[in-house]
N, C-alpha and C positions, 0 to 999 in steps of 0.2 A: 775576812776577805776585805782587801783594800779597794775602794771604789775611786776611780779617777774621773775627774770632770774636766771638760774642755770649755774654754771660753774664747770668743772671738771679739776683738776690739775693732770697731769700725769708726773712722773719722770722716765726717761729712760736713759740708757747709750749710746744707738745707735741712732743717728739722723734719720736714715732711717726709724725707727719705728715711730718716731714722724711725719715724712712726710707721712707715709702710712695711719695713722689715721686722716690725714688732720687737723692737729692742727692749731688753729687760730693764735697763737703766740708762737714762740719757744724762750725760754730764755736760753742762754748758760751760765752755771755756770763758774765763773772765777777760775783759779787755785790759790792756796795759794802762798803768797809771801815767800821768804826765811826765813824771821823773823818769820812768822806765822808757817811755817813748823818746824823750830828749836824749837819754844816754845811747839808745839804739840808733837814733837818727844821726847824732854827732859822730858815732863810730863809723858810719858809712859816708857821711858828707865831708869829713875832714881827715886829712892824712895824718896818721899817728906820728907824733914827734915834732910836727910843725905847728907854729903858733896859729891860733884861731883868730880870725878877724872879728872884733867885737860886734860890729853892726850886722855881720852875717849870722853870728850866734843868736842875736835878738830876733832877726827875721826868721831864723830857723825855729825858734820857740813858737812863733806865731803860726808857722806852717804845721808844726807838730800838733798844736791844739786842734787844728782842722782835721787831723787824721783820725780822731775819735777813738784812739786806743787800738786801732787795727794794725797788728804787726806787719802784715804784708805791705800795706800802704806806706808805713814808716820806712821799711827797708828799701822799697823801690824808690821812693822819693829821696831818701838819703843818698842812695847810690847815684841817682840822677844829678843831685846837687854837687856831687864830688867834682864833676867836670865843669861846673859853673863858678866863676870866681868874681863876678861883678855884682854889685848891689842891684843893678837893674835886672839882671837875670833872675836873681832870687826873688825880687818883688813880683816879677812876672808869674812865677810859680805860686807865690802866696796869694795873688789876686786872680788866679786862673779861673776860667768859666766853669771848669768841672766841679768846683766847690759848690756851685749853685744847685747841684742835684740834691742837696739837702740830706734827708734821712736815707736816701737810696744808696747805701754803702756799696752794694754790688756794682752799680753803674759807675760810682766813683772809682772803684778799683779798675774797672775796664778802661775808663778814660785815662787814668794815670798810667796804666800799662801801655796804652796806645801812645801816650805822650813820651814815655821812656823809650819805646821802640823807635819812634820817629826821630828822637834826639840822638840815637846811636850814630856813630860815624858810618858812612855807606858800606865800607868793607866789613865792619863788625856786624852790621845789620844783615848783610849778605850771608855771612857765616852762620849767624843765628837762624836765619830763614832756612838754611840747609838742614838744620836740626828738625824741621817740621816733617821730614820724611821718616823719622824714627817713630815706632809705635809708642803709645802712651806708657809712661813709667819706664821706658827703655833706658838701661844703664850702659855707659860706655867709658872706657879708660881714656885718660887725657891724650896719650900719644896716638890712640886710634882716631879720635875725632880730628886731631891736628893733621894726621896723614890724609884723612878724607878731604879736608879743606885744601890741602896741598894738591891732591889729585885733581880737584876741580879748578885749580888755578886761582883760588881765592887769596892765597898768601904770596907775598913777594918780599924780596930783600930790598929794604929801603935805605939801609945804612951800611957803610963798609964794615965788614967784619961781623955783620949780623946774619943769623940764619933764619930761614922761613919758620922754623920751629919757635924761634924767639917771638916772632910776631904772633904766632898761634897762641903761645902762652899768654901774651898780653891781652889778646882778644878774650880768652877764657877768663882772665882776671876781671876784665870790664864786665862781662856777662854775669859773673858771680857777684860783683859789687851791687848790681841792680836786681839780683835774685832771679835772673832769667835762666841761669844754670845754678845748680846746687850740688854740693858734695854729698853723694849718697852713701859712700863707704870708703874704707881704706883697705888696700890689699898689699900684702908683703910679697915682693918679687926678688929675684936674684940681684936686681939693680937698686933695691931699696923699696920704700913705700910708694905705691902707685895709687893715686886718687881716682875714684870712680865717680863719674858725674851723671846726672840726669836732668833733662830739660823739664822745668817746672812751670806751673801756673797757666801759661798760654793755652796749652792743649785742653785744659779743664775749663778755663774761663772764656776763651775766645776761639772755640772750635771752628767757626766759619772762616776766620782769618787764617787759621792754621791750614785748613783744608784748601783754601785758595792758594796759599804759598806752596803746599805740597803738590797741587796740580801743576803749577807753573814749573816747579823744579823737576817733577817727573817727566814733563814734556821736554825740558832741557836735557835731562839725562838720556832720554830715548834718542834725541837728535844727535847726541855725541857718540852713540854706539856705532 
């Protein structure tokens, strides 16, 4: 007789949760090395194929050292720096007050996410805030979320010959760069490969902010009915 065994893999940030559910084996993920962090940071902060400004590269290395090997912090900060092109802006991040939180990595992550959110262009921030009405781990196709943004009047034609869908595509690219949206899967359709996205991080780390955004948006949606 063949005996089949099933195993469940659970990923969690807090070890106490793993202990509570009586995990058989707890595997602690290792932090990234400085070289790995630098490579990840530069892939987000600099546009591929364009020359890198030497002084920004050096400041970036100093920023990376403060990330303590946490991939999420590196990715979010790298995406944030992509829109900043002056040495003054990079130094402001390097010397930011959130680094003074010391060993409390969780609080650092929260402050960095807040910083990234507040640095988004108002229209992109509005579109991302709309995503707070989706349930946790909700997956949605790119064209669907763009159509929802269009229906709310969040997207506009800013250039001659440009479609609202083009602006929606650009907003998704920006949100993916800072890891606020992530590609969850790829699906083959009659029109080709369709990317499936889900809203990451904020719902898990900043539930109070997300609930506040959801409440405001729900009120707006009710008023427009």
